ZATOR-688015 format. One record per residue (C-alpha): x, y, z. Coordinates in steps of 0.05 Angstrom, whole numbers, padded with zeros to 5 digits, always signed. Each point is the difference from the previous one (the first is absolute). Example, Ala and Ser with C-alpha at 12.3 -4.5 7.8 and 13.67 -1.06 7.14 Angstrom:
+00246-00090+00156/+00027+00069-00013/
# end
This chain:
+00870+00174-00194/-00006-00057-00050/+00020+00006-00074/-00007-00048-00059/+00072-00006-00026/-00023-00043-00059/-00044+00057-00025/+00048+00059+00003/-00005+00008+00076/-00074+00018-00004/-00030+00019+00067/-00041-00054+00035/-00016+00030+00068/+00025+00016+00069/-00014-00009+00074/-00031+00057+00038/+00039-00007+00066/+00053+00052+00015/+00049-00020+00055/+00017+00057+00049/+00048-00039+00044/-00050-00019+00054/-00038-00052-00039/+00013-00075-00005/+00055-00005-00053/-00043-00041-00047/-00044+00014-00061/-00036-00046-00049/-00026+00001-00072/-00049-00046-00035/-00002-00003-00077/-00026-00050-00051/+00035-00014-00067/-00059-00009-00047/+00041-00003-00065/+00009-00075+00001/+00074+00011-00015/+00060+00002+00047/+00021+00072+00008/+00057+00036+00037/-00019+00053+00051/+00042+00051+00036/-00013+00023+00071/+00020+00072+00017/+00005+00018+00074/+00006+00074+00019/+00036+00012+00066/-00017+00064+00036/+00052+00010+00055/+00043-00038+00049/+00057-00050-00002/+00006-00054-00052/-00046-00060+00008/+00004-00071-00025/-00060-00015-00044/-00030-00070-00002/-00053-00016-00051/-00048-00059+00009/-00041-00026-00058/-00065-00036+00018/-00034-00031-00061/-00077-00007+00006/-00056-00037-00036/+00046-00047-00038/+00049+00053-00024/+00073-00018-00006/+00064+00039+00011/+00063-00010-00040/+00053-00038+00038/+00050+00055-00013/-00039+00043+00048/+00000-00048+00059/+00048-00026+00053/-00017-00044+00059/+00054+00027+00045/-00008+00062+00043/-00077+00000-00007/-00019+00009+00074/-00024+00069+00017/-00047+00036+00047/-00015-00027+00070/+00034-00068-00009/+00065+00037-00015/+00002+00033+00069/+00056-00027+00043/-00042-00018+00062/-00054-00036-00041/+00001-00075-00015/-00006-00004-00077/-00034-00066-00020/+00008-00036-00066/-00052-00049-00027/+00005-00075-00015/-00061-00030-00033/-00036-00055+00040/-00010-00039-00064/+00075-00008-00007/+00011-00073+00019/+00067+00012+00035/-00017+00070+00020/+00069+00024-00018/-00012+00045-00061/-00010+00075+00008/-00064+00026-00034/+00012+00039-00064/-00038+00059+00028/+00041+00003+00064/+00048+00060+00001/+00075-00010+00008/+00052+00039+00039/+00043+00036+00013/-00029+00069+00014/+00046+00051-00032/+00008+00068+00034/+00046+00059-00011/+00035-00021+00064/+00009-00072-00023/-00040-00064-00001/-00048-00032+00050/-00007-00076+00007/-00071-00021-00019/-00043-00042+00001/+00005-00028+00071/-00040-00065-00005/-00051-00037-00044/-00071-00023+00016/-00053-00043-00035/-00053+00032-00045/-00056-00028-00046/-00040-00014+00063/-00075-00011+00009/-00038+00058+00031/-00073+00016+00013/-00003+00052-00055/-00027+00053+00047/+00016+00072-00016/+00009-00015-00074/+00063-00042+00008/+00009-00053-00054/-00001-00073+00019/+00053-00030-00003/+00039+00061+00024/+00067+00011-00036/+00060+00046+00009/+00046+00026+00054/-00064+00031+00031/-00022-00072+00014/+00069-00024+00024/+00014+00057+00048/-00059-00017+00048/+00030-00070+00012/+00066+00031+00023/-00038+00049+00045/-00039-00057+00031/+00063-00041+00016/+00032+00062+00030/-00061+00012+00043/-00001-00071+00026/+00074+00004+00017/-00010+00065+00036/-00058-00030+00040/+00043-00059+00022/+00060+00044+00013/-00027+00067+00024/+00068+00022+00025/+00031-00005-00069/+00013+00065-00038/-00023+00013-00071/+00070-00011-00028/+00005-00066+00040/-00067-00023-00029/+00025+00017-00069/+00064-00040+00013/-00042-00059+00023/-00037+00003-00066/+00060+00009-00047/+00044-00048+00040/-00049-00057-00006/-00018+00011-00074/+00011-00054-00053/+00059+00025-00042/-00018+00006-00074/+00038+00027-00060/+00073+00019+00012/+00029-00024+00067/-00017+00048+00055/-00033+00067-00013/-00014+00019-00073/-00039+00055-00036/-00054-00048-00025/-00021-00042+00062/+00031+00040+00056/+00015-00050+00056/-00048-00051-00032/-00070-00027+00013/-00029+00010+00070/-00007-00063+00043/-00047+00012+00059/+00012-00067+00035/+00076+00007-00005/-00005+00070+00028/-00041-00026+00058/+00041-00062+00016/+00067+00030-00011/-00005+00054+00053/+00005+00002+00075/-00070-00001+00029/-00009-00013+00075/-00040-00065+00012/-00064+00014+00038/-00025-00035+00062/-00074-00014+00013/-00044-00016+00060/-00075-00012+00014/-00040-00003+00064/-00023-00069+00020/-00075-00009-00011/-00052-00055-00007/-00063+00012-00042/-00060-00038-00025/-00008-00015-00074/-00049+00047-00035/+00003+00057+00051/+00030+00068-00016/+00064+00016+00037/+00069+00027-00011/+00072-00011+00022/+00054+00052+00014/+00060-00007-00047/+00066+00037+00012/+00058+00004-00050/+00068+00031+00014/+00011+00025-00071/-00038+00022-00060/-00018-00061-00041/-00048-00057-00011/-00031-00042+00055/-00035-00068-00012/-00045-00042+00045/+00004-00075-00013/-00022-00064+00033/+00051-00029+00048/+00043-00056-00029/-00023+00018-00071/+00047+00020-00057/+00012+00072-00012/-00044+00000-00063/-00062-00017+00041/-00023+00070+00017/-00068+00028+00018/-00033+00058-00037/-00012+00048+00058/-00044+00060+00004/+00048+00052+00029/-00016+00061+00041/+00000+00070-00029/+00070+00015+00023/+00030-00049-00051/-00001-00004-00076/-00029-00067-00021/+00045-00035-00051/-00040-00064-00006/+00020-00052+00052/+00049+00042+00039/+00001+00066+00037/+00050+00055-00016/+00018+00029+00068/+00007+00075-00004/+00014+00015+00073/+00058-00041+00028/-00006-00017+00073/-00074+00018+00005/-00051-00056+00012/-00052-00003-00056/-00067-00036+00005/-00008-00052-00055/-00069-00031-00010/-00003-00076+00004/-00068-00004-00034/-00007-00064-00041/+00057-00041+00032/-00018-00074+00005/+00014-00036+00066/+00074-00009+00012/+00063+00030+00032/+00033+00059-00037/+00065+00040+00008/+00025+00064-00033/+00067+00007-00037/+00036+00057-00036/+00042-00003-00064/+00064+00036-00017/+00018+00034-00065/+00015-00068-00033/-00070-00025+00020/+00031-00048+00051/-00034-00013+00067/+00040+00041+00050/-00040-00009+00063/-00059-00039+00028/-00044+00023+00058/+00007-00037+00066/-00074+00004+00016/-00055-00036-00038/-00070+00016-00024/-00048-00058+00016/-00066-00006-00038/-00047-00050+00032/-00062-00032-00034/-00072+00013+00022/-00025-00044+00056/-00068-00011-00033/-00045+00024-00055/-00043+00062+00008/-00070+00015-00022/-00028+00069-00015/-00068+00028+00020/-00021+00060-00043/-00060+00044+00015/-00024+00060-00044/-00046+00052+00029/-00032+00004-00070/+00014-00031-00067/-00019+00059-00044/+00027+00071-00002/+00004+00058-00048/+00065+00016-00035/+00046+00057+00019/-00039+00031+00058/-00021-00063+00038/+00034-00061+00032/-00015-00065+00035/+00031-00026+00065/+00030-00070+00003/+00024-00034+00065/+00050-00057-00005/+00015-00049+00057/+00057-00051-00009/-00009-00061+00046/+00039-00065+00005/-00032-00068-00006/-00021+00003+00073/-00036+00065-00016/+00051+00039+00042/+00021+00068-00024/+00064-00008-00041/+00043+00062+00011/+00054+00028-00045/-00025-00033-00063/+00005+00019-00074/-00066+00019-00032/-00005-00008-00076/-00059+00030-00037/-00013-00019-00073/-00052+00036-00041/-00024+00015-00071/-00014+00074+00003/+00043+00060+00015/-00012+00021+00072/+00029+00043+00055/+00009-00036+00067/+00006+00049+00058/+00007-00009+00075/+00020+00046+00056/+00074-00001-00016/+00007-00001-00076/-00029-00012-00069/+00015-00056-00049/-00017-00002-00073/-00003-00065-00039/+00066-00021-00031/+00012-00030-00068/-00025-00070+00016/-00063+00023+00035/+00029-00018+00068/+00004+00040+00064/+00048-00022+00057/-00008+00026+00070/+00046-00023+00056/-00005+00000+00075/-00076+00007+00008/+00001-00035+00067/-00055-00048-00022/-00050+00056-00011/-00005+00058-00050/-00052+00049-00025/+00003+00032-00070/-00040+00051-00039/-00008-00024-00073/-00015+00051-00054/+00001-00001-00076/-00003+00046-00061/-00028-00056-00044/-00072-00022-00007/-00013-00075+00002/-00005-00063+00042/+00067-00030+00020/+00027-00063+00034/+00045+00011+00061/+00036-00054+00041/+00038+00001+00066/+00050-00053+00023/+00071-00023+00015/+00063+00007-00041/+00007-00075-00013/-00073-00007-00022/-00012+00062-00041/+00046+00031-00053/-00049+00039-00043/-00074-00004-00013/+00009-00050-00056/+00028-00052+00048/-00057+00001+00050/-00025-00072-00002/-00066-00028+00025/+00037-00049+00045/+00037+00057+00034/-00066+00036+00012/-00033-00063+00027/+00058-00012+00047/-00011+00068+00031/+00069+00023-00021/-00027+00054-00046/-00063+00042+00005/-00030+00027-00065/-00054+00053-00009/-00034+00039-00057/-00003+00076+00009/-00034+00051-00045/+00016+00073-00014/-00054+00042-00034/+00002+00068-00033/-00012+00062+00044/-00068+00034-00002/-00009+00039-00065/+00002+00077+00000/-00040+00001-00066/-00056+00051+00010/-00018+00008-00074/-00068-00009-00032/-00004-00044-00061/-00058+00039-00030/-00061+00044+00010/-00063-00013-00041/-00063+00044-00004/-00071-00014-00022/-00005+00070-00031/+00050+00049-00028/+00075-00007-00013/+00060+00011+00045/+00043+00059-00022/+00056-00015-00007/-00005-00075-00014/+00017-00045+00059/+00073-00010+00018/+00026-00030+00066/+00044+00061+00012/-00054+00051-00013/-00040+00016+00063/-00047+00055-00024/-00056-00007-00051/-00060+00039-00026/-00066-00026-00027/-00055+00041-00034/-00073-00022+00003/-00064+00027-00029/-00054+00028+00044/-00043-00062-00007/+00054-00043+00033/-00019-00001+00074/+00046-00058+00022/+00061-00037-00025/+00028-00070+00014/+00075-00005+00016/+00041-00064+00000/+00072+00001+00027/+00050-00057+00002/+00066-00003+00038/+00064-00019-00035/+00022-00046+00058/-00047-00052+00029/+00022+00016+00071/-00018+00074-00004/-00065+00029+00027/-00041+00060-00023/-00053+00049+00022/-00045+00045-00041/-00017+00064+00038/+00026-00034+00064/-00046-00060-00008/+00037-00068-00006/-00012-00033-00067/+00024-00066-00027/+00044+00004-00062/-00043-00005-00062/-00066+00016+00035/-00049+00049-00032/-00017+00063+00039/-00057+00048-00018/+00013+00074+00012/-00057+00051-00002/+00017+00064-00038/-00019+00071+00017/-00001+00054-00054/+00070+00029-00006/+00063-00029+00031/+00001-00069+00035/+00066-00024+00030/+00012-00076+00012/+00062-00024+00038/+00024-00071-00012/+00054-00019+00051/+00044-00061-00008/+00039-00028+00060/+00056-00049-00017/+00009-00068+00032/+00054+00027+00046/-00051+00048+00031/+00046+00059-00011/+00000+00020-00073/-00062+00035-00025/-00025+00036-00063/-00063+00041-00008/-00030+00005-00070/-00049+00059-00008/-00056+00001-00051/-00037+00067-00009/-00066-00008-00037/-00032+00063-00028/-00075-00007-00010/-00029+00050-00049/-00054+00051+00017/-00067+00005-00036/-00023+00047-00056/+00045+00056-00023/-00015+00068+00031/+00024+00060-00041/-00008+00044+00061/+00048-00043+00043/+00048-00015-00058/+00054+00048-00022/+00050+00013-00057/+00066+00037+00007/+00058+00019-00046/+00071+00007+00026/+00014+00064-00039/-00033+00045-00052/-00004-00030-00070/+00059+00021-00043/+00013-00016-00073/+00052-00055-00010/+00000-00019+00075/-00028-00060+00037/-00049+00012+00056/-00029-00051+00049/-00075+00001+00011/-00021-00036+00064/-00073-00023+00009/-00027-00023+00066/-00066-00039-00005/-00046-00009+00060/-00071-00021+00013/-00055+00037+00038/+00028-00027+00065/+00068+00030-00017/+00031-00069-00011/+00051-00013-00054/-00026-00040-00059/+00034-00058-00034/-00017+00013-00073/-00015-00068-00030/-00073+00009-00017/-00006+00076+00005/+00012+00047-00058/+00043+00063+00001/+00003+00045-00061/+00061+00042-00018/-00021+00050-00055/+00053+00039-00038/-00028+00054-00047/+00046+00032-00052/-00011+00072-00021/+00003+00018-00075/+00039-00063-00022/+00001-00075+00003/+00064-00022+00035/+00041-00063-00003/-00036-00033+00058/+00055-00049+00018/+00045+00061+00012/-00052+00036+00041/-00004-00047+00058/-00001-00072+00024/-00051-00024+00052/+00009-00070+00028/+00032-00025-00064/-00060+00018-00044/-00028+00060-00039/-00052+00013-00054/-00019+00058-00046/-00071+00022-00016/-00025+00038-00061/-00020+00059+00044/+00073+00014+00016/-00003-00032+00069/+00041-00056+00029/-00041-00045+00045/+00025-00050+00051/-00052-00046+00033/-00004-00058+00048/+00067+00008+00035/+00009-00065+00039/+00046-00030+00053/+00013+00067+00033/-00016+00009+00074/-00025+00069+00015/+00056+00043-00027/+00036+00000-00067/+00052+00045-00032/+00009+00005-00075/+00046+00043-00044/-00027+00055-00045/+00047+00023-00056/-00015+00062-00040/+00038-00010-00066/+00049+00052-00025/-00031-00003-00070/-00065+00036+00022/-00011+00063-00043/+00003+00069+00032/-00075+00008+00009/-00015-00072+00019/-00022-00019+00070/-00025-00058+00040/-00050-00014+00056/+00003-00060+00046/-00061-00022+00039/-00005-00058+00050/-00071-00026+00007/-00037-00058+00032/-00033-00054-00042/-00064+00041+00006/+00038+00060-00029/+00001+00038+00066/+00061+00046+00001/+00055-00016+00050/+00051+00051-00025/+00027+00034-00063/+00062+00036-00025/+00013+00045-00061/+00059+00021-00043/+00011+00053-00054/+00062-00009-00043/+00054+00054+00003/+00058-00027-00042/+00071+00021+00017/+00044+00043-00046/+00065-00025+00032/+00048-00023-00056/+00064+00000+00043/+00048-00057+00012/+00021-00012+00073/+00063-00039-00020/+00038-00022-00062/+00054-00054+00000/+00041-00035-00054/+00033-00068-00001/+00070+00026-00018/+00037+00065+00014/-00024+00060+00041/-00046+00056-00022/+00029+00070-00006/-00025+00041+00034/-00028-00040+00058/-00075-00012-00011/-00049+00052+00025/-00073+00001-00018/+00003+00069-00031/+00062-00014-00043/-00019-00028-00068/+00067-00010-00037/+00055-00050+00020/+00062-00031-00030/+00041-00063+00012/+00060-00034-00033/+00008-00076-00003/+00053-00048-00025/-00004-00033-00068/-00016-00066+00035/-00067+00029+00024/-00046-00016-00059/-00066+00016+00035/-00025+00042+00058/-00059-00015+00046/-00037+00064+00021/-00043-00003+00063/-00046+00061+00009/-00043+00007+00062/-00063+00042-00008/-00016+00052+00053/-00074-00016-00011/-00016-00074-00007/-00058+00017-00048/+00047+00033-00050/+00029-00039-00059/+00064+00004-00041/+00032-00025-00064/+00074-00008-00016/+00029+00017-00069/+00069-00001-00032/+00017+00057-00046/-00074+00018-00004/-00024-00070-00020/-00021-00065+00033/+00049-00043-00039/+00056-00027+00043/-00042+00003+00064/-00023-00064+00033/-00041+00012+00063/+00048+00047+00037/+00064-00024-00034/+00030+00043-00056/+00051-00026-00049/+00061+00046-00007/+00036+00021-00064/+00073+00022+00001/-00001+00075+00012/-00058+00041+00025/-00069-00030+00016/-00057+00045+00024/-00048-00036+00046/-00066+00035+00013/-00047-00016+00058/-00067+00033-00015/-00046+00003+00061/-00075+00013-00009/-00039+00021+00062/-00065-00032+00022/-00041+00056-00033/+00026-00023-00068/+00020+00072-00018/+00062+00018+00041/+00065-00030-00025/+00074+00006+00018/+00060-00027-00039/+00065-00022+00035/+00061-00013-00045/+00064-00039+00010/+00056+00008-00050/+00041-00065+00002/+00069+00000-00033/+00025-00070-00014/+00076-00004-00011/+00034-00026-00064/+00026-00071+00001/+00072-00008+00026/+00042-00035-00053/+00054-00017+00051/+00077+00002-00009/+00066-00021+00031/+00065-00033-00018/+00046-00058+00019/+00066-00008+00034/+00053-00055+00000/+00037-00033+00057/+00073-00017+00014/+00033-00062+00027/+00001+00019+00074/-00058-00003+00050/-00038+00066+00010/+00017+00042+00061/-00073+00001+00021/-00059-00046-00016/-00052+00025-00049/-00058+00037+00033/-00062-00043+00002/-00064+00041-00010/-00072-00021+00014/-00060+00030-00037/-00047+00040+00043/-00064-00036+00016/-00066+00025+00027/-00033-00053+00041/-00073-00005+00020/-00025-00049+00052/-00066-00034-00016/-00040-00041+00050/+00000-00075-00008/-00049-00054+00021/-00002-00048+00059/+00004-00076+00002/+00016-00017-00072/-00017-00074-00013/+00015-00019-00072/+00063+00014-00040/-00039+00050-00042/-00024+00034+00065/+00074+00013+00016/+00012+00028-00070/-00058+00047+00009/+00025+00023+00068/+00069+00014-00029/-00030+00038-00059/-00043+00042+00048/+00059+00019+00043/+00044+00020-00059/-00048+00028-00052/-00066+00010+00036/-00036-00047-00048/-00025-00071+00013/+00034-00034-00059/+00021-00073-00011/+00037-00025-00061/-00016-00073-00018/+00047-00003-00059/+00033-00069+00000/-00050-00031+00049/-00026-00069-00014/-00074+00019-00003/+00005+00073-00024/-00043+00022+00058/+00004+00040+00065/-00025-00032+00064/-00019+00052+00052/-00028-00017+00069/-00068+00028+00021/+00031+00038+00059/+00046+00038-00047/-00057+00016-00048/-00040+00028+00059/+00060+00043+00022/+00009+00027-00071/-00075+00015-00003/+00006+00042+00063/+00060+00036-00031/-00040+00011-00065/+00057-00033-00038/-00014-00039-00064/+00039-00065-00015/+00047+00002-00059/+00019-00067-00032/+00053+00001-00055/+00024-00056-00047/+00042+00005-00064/-00020+00070-00022/-00072-00004+00025/-00022+00037+00063/-00069-00007+00033/-00025+00053+00049/-00059-00026+00041/-00036+00038+00055/-00006-00039+00065/-00074+00020+00003/-00009-00054-00054/+00027-00054+00046/-00051-00020+00053/+00041-00045+00047/-00033-00036+00059/+00059+00000+00048/+00071-00025+00013/-00018-00069-00029/-00011+00030-00069/+00052+00009-00055/-00009+00043-00062/+00033-00027-00063/+00010+00048-00059/+00025-00032-00064/+00037+00037-00056/+00017-00055-00051/+00030+00019-00068/-00020-00050-00053/+00053-00036-00040/+00010+00019-00072/-00034-00065-00021/-00060+00015+00045/-00005+00071-00026/+00000-00022-00073/-00053-00053+00013/-00047+00052+00030/+00011+00051-00056/-00013-00054-00052/-00069-00013+00031/-00021+00073+00001/-00017+00053-00052/+00044+00061-00006/+00026+00044-00056/-00034+00047-00049/-00069-00029+00012/+00001+00013+00075/+00045+00061+00003/+00046-00037+00049/+00072-00015-00020/+00052-00043+00036/+00065+00037+00016/+00040-00057+00030/-00015+00012+00073/-00010-00053+00054/-00065-00034+00017/-00005-00013+00074/-00049-00034+00046/-00022+00038+00063/-00035-00036+00057/-00018+00014+00073/-00027-00046+00053/-00008-00005+00076/+00020-00066+00033/-00031-00010+00070/+00023-00057+00045/-00051-00028+00049/+00014-00065+00039/+00054-00020-00048/-00044+00010-00062/+00016+00055-00051/-00060+00036-00030/+00018+00039-00064/-00042+00060-00021/+00016+00029-00068/-00008+00076-00004/-00044+00011-00061/-00010+00076+00001/+00032+00061+00032/-00036+00060+00030/+00062+00042-00012/+00029-00011-00070/+00069-00032-00002/+00057+00037-00035/+00044-00041-00048/+00066+00029-00024/+00042-00031-00055/+00072+00016-00019/+00001+00017-00076/+00073+00020-00003/+00015-00062-00042/-00052+00017-00054/+00014+00043-00061/-00058+00050+00002/-00012+00062-00041/-00028+00063+00032/-00065-00012-00038/-00006-00070+00027/+00013+00024+00071/-00061+00046-00003/-00043-00059-00023/+00022-00055+00048/-00054-00037+00039/-00002-00051+00055/-00044-00059-00018/-00033-00056+00039/-00006-00067-00036/-00064-00038+00017/-00048-00050-00030/-00066+00023-00031/-00065-00040+00001/+00023-00042-00059/+00067-00016+00033/+00042+00045-00044/+00057+00041+00028/-00017+00074-00004/+00036+00064+00021/-00030+00049+00049/+00031+00069-00007/+00022+00030+00067/+00038+00062-00025/+00058+00025+00040/+00056+00052+00001/+00073-00001-00022/+00056+00028+00045/+00057+00025-00045/+00047+00010+00059/+00007-00074+00015/-00032-00029-00064/-00057-00035+00037/-00074-00007-00015/-00054-00003+00054/-00072-00022-00006/-00054-00021+00050/-00047-00059+00007/-00056-00019+00047/+00013-00075-00004/+00057-00048-00017/+00010-00042-00063/+00051-00001-00058/+00028+00069-00018/+00046+00032-00051/+00017+00066-00036/-00025+00011-00071/+00003+00056-00051/-00071+00025-00012/-00003+00059-00049/-00055+00051+00017/-00002-00024+00073/-00022+00055+00047/+00012-00005+00075/-00028+00055+00044/+00009+00012+00075/-00049+00045+00038/+00011+00022+00072/-00061+00023+00040/+00009+00074+00015/+00059+00010-00049/-00007+00043-00062/+00054-00037-00040/-00012-00067-00037/+00056-00045-00026/-00012-00028-00070/+00054-00050-00020/+00066+00038+00010/-00031+00071+00000/-00041+00043+00048/-00063+00040-00016/-00037+00054+00040/-00073-00013+00019/-00043+00060+00016/-00041-00033+00055/+00037-00052+00043/-00033-00068+00009/-00041-00007+00063/-00038-00055+00036/-00076+00009+00002/-00047-00054+00022/+00059-00049+00006/+00016+00012-00074/+00058+00037-00032/-00029+00057-00043/+00039+00034-00056/-00017+00054-00052/-00040-00033-00056/+00039+00033-00057/+00069-00018+00026/-00013-00075+00008/-00037-00005-00066/+00054+00034-00041/+00055-00038+00037/-00032-00067-00021/-00008+00025-00072/-00076+00004+00002/-00042+00051-00038/-00038+00045+00049/-00068+00035-00010/-00033+00045+00053/-00073+00021+00000/-00006+00061+00045/-00076+00000-00001/-00008-00071+00025/+00067+00000+00036/+00018-00065-00036/+00069-00024-00022/+00011-00053-00055/+00065-00038-00008/+00015-00037-00066/+00060-00046-00009/-00001-00048-00059/-00063-00041+00007/-00010+00020+00072/-00047+00056+00022/-00017+00027+00069/-00052+00053+00017/-00003+00029+00070/-00044+00055+00031/+00017+00044+00060/-00033-00024+00064/-00029-00062-00035/+00025-00070+00016/+00007-00053-00054/-00013-00074+00014/+00056-00029+00043/+00025+00070+00015/+00001+00025+00072/+00025+00071-00013/-00027+00044-00057/+00037+00058-00032/-00002+00063+00043/+00021+00072-00009/+00053+00028+00047/+00028+00070-00007/-00027+00005-00070/+00031-00065-00023/-00038-00064-00016/+00032-00058+00038/-00010-00073-00021/+00018-00066+00035/+00070-00019-00025/-00008-00077+00005/-00068-00002-00032/+00019+00041-00061/+00069-00032-00009/-00023-00071+00004/-00059+00014-00046/+00049+00026-00052/+00043-00063+00005/+00054+00022+00049/+00026-00037+00061/-00005+00038+00067/+00041-00014+00063/-00011+00034+00068/+00056+00011+00050/-00033+00011+00069/+00065+00017+00036/+00015+00064-00039/-00067+00011-00034/+00028-00011-00070/-00038-00027-00060/+00034-00028-00063/-00037-00006-00066/+00030-00043-00056/-00028+00002-00071/
# end
């Protein structure tokens, strides 16, 4: 354990290793002094059992740290493996030391102190600071005893190789006895016996001189041959010209039984003849000699090696069976005849082949691959040789054949040598193998459209044609020019037009492509459906998959045929779907959808006509809405264009009285007792830290509805989340059955604990280290793993991926960036779109939440740039000075930021960047501002408003009110906008921001919630709300004339009169009466009375700001 003596022996830390007697007797500890001051530390070692031990402590400063000199000593610093008696411990002398006689300051000193006495170390010194390759992470140059030790090992290995009979201790004596004495005379604890001297170790020892012999042989210059060399001892053997000095040696190519050390052979098998190649020796007489340990010639062979010159020049005759072949799977045959000047076959000659490409040369015995200088050498061809030449490279290449003294590599082939017949040169070509491409490049038709659209990998297509189309022209083109094709087994040239006659019904056309290689094939099949004639009600049919049931979706399938019982392609024919409602006019868009279209008639029928692009059979959904009154019903008739009945189905409404819940869950705690549908009262206790509870009821009947209240009121309830007071909170879930009469109330009594004020004390410490270290505790942590994204490209992509995996949200903070913008690749935007994740961009207290459905990227070469740029104080003041605000406008500045929001898509094509600015959003963008730095009263909080700053027609800066809502928990304000510009937060007294949710009976108005008796609903693609609620919420005066069923709104100098079932100019949905309530179009009324309306398609929410 480590203690800070300077600071009253405060505990620093400890190692975690406990020695049990069988471990290596070593432990280590790493600690950093971050105080900037020199401090004194104490080390406390706890011994478990056993005899007394000597403790050695080694301090190893890191990263520029220093250790006080009072803690260090050079002596007795060798430990571990080097301290073992049978090991040679090596000290280090730096190679940069001019005299190489100073020990390195990092080299450990002896002796090794043991309980039993001292051991003499180190043994010897070696050189470090050497150049290495750097492989394996080693530094270059390489320092330390780890660099010096390999030198000593290498010298020992060489000595052992020359003196295999020597023992290890004798080898060690040879090393230490020949070392250069340094430091104190003789052995000392710094240098040992001194610096190792390899040459002195080699020369100063008794090594038996070898003898050498060769077999006498005469050879011709340029021909491959070898000579048998025998040495009596291990050692080096040279071959030199006779009567030449010893330094004149020949670089020989030695056989595999020797190691090649340049221009000599190291004989590994004394007394055994070894074949040494004489390739490349110039004419002359050679002898072999061996050297002793001092590199002196000890013996010269009695026999000689004679190399004679060529008698005459040779010429080569080269014949190829072909000069073109395909790569990889084909080859060409070349025959080479070497003749002398008399045209006689010249046996046992060298053949040199120089060439430009990379080839394989193969004959019956072996294979040669081109070497580094594009030269192939083949010996002993007997004047004649046959090769197979193959290549993996396409191209035309030059290849030359000739003699060693006339051809070195292909660059040295001269015209004079070719003219003299000494070298033969040819051009050979290797081409690509036949293609296996059996794809079509396209299919075009004179009539109709391929479904799906053409793709090389798609082999099956459908085409639909009207009855009046009796033939169709097809043009097909192959992707590869060498491929061939047939249409219905008839050969056709690529790109030729073929006419196919069509029968009524199904026509199958097979287009077969055969690749150039004659093996690979693909068959594309086009099925053309030709429609029948006039619709026959008798042969047509209509079916439903199950009886009609209120609130359920049923599929109606209609099969349309002509008098000949042929399916009909409905492009010119008419099919009528008639839906008749009994006793009531229904919301037609909720009744059914047929082929993406529907219409309502004044006689309470829904009529669908002229269904097109359907071949013979169609299936469409029929939805009976849950809102149908008890006595309402519906009749569905399927008719021809001539109103002939094909089939019909009826329904009478029988609403459910089921007001049960099938499940009830809460976000914190556990219900007591466990939920059962028949149990209505429950209780739960939660900690004081739980300030709200989310209640999730599941209705047993999907057509039922429910409301959630707290202590009998709607205040404190947002959607399904209920705010909790300290103490008891009664949450009611009131379920109303489909019949609108039956109700059931479930209650949860939630007890929230009082706040814990905390407590505790303090304790002092003494001057001695504690017996045990303080217990380190870690807070509990609940982790959730979120999926990430693949292939992040930009830096902001990576931030989004990290945010997804840790928080589940796609957030990037650009605070501190140079351009105050997030750059997100198109591939990441596409992935987030598939995950339905919005992108959140934050910068200096501003956060923008933008749905990816707003960002239409074209592919991986697109980048989305979202800018969140807070204006400087000077820029903000300049804008405010040019705009009107204050008492006259009802807008007051509260000191908040003004920031510029922007979005654009950059698309790169052929090195050019095309920038598309995003002007408008289909899904409004949420903007959240941190207001914790502003001094706001409660009254101001209820009247805050997000504003957009833009230019009017006269160029003046005006404010557009966007409303918004304040979150007291984190002191933020959120508003929404459908396009980007300059934005800020203002105080706007009398501002009213309302949020309506389709199907919900609660409306949020500023910071409060209000019950609405009939939930908003979508009718005719318009959101309809009760006329009285919206009028009073906007502050308008409301007058209703029961006789004419007319409503009049009056607000200031604005007036609006609307009549039930009567459309006004520019109005596509009139007021209607549903369940005794007059419903009016929300947008039409709100905008007419001067409010701003925003639609949120993702969650069917509408905000109205006035």
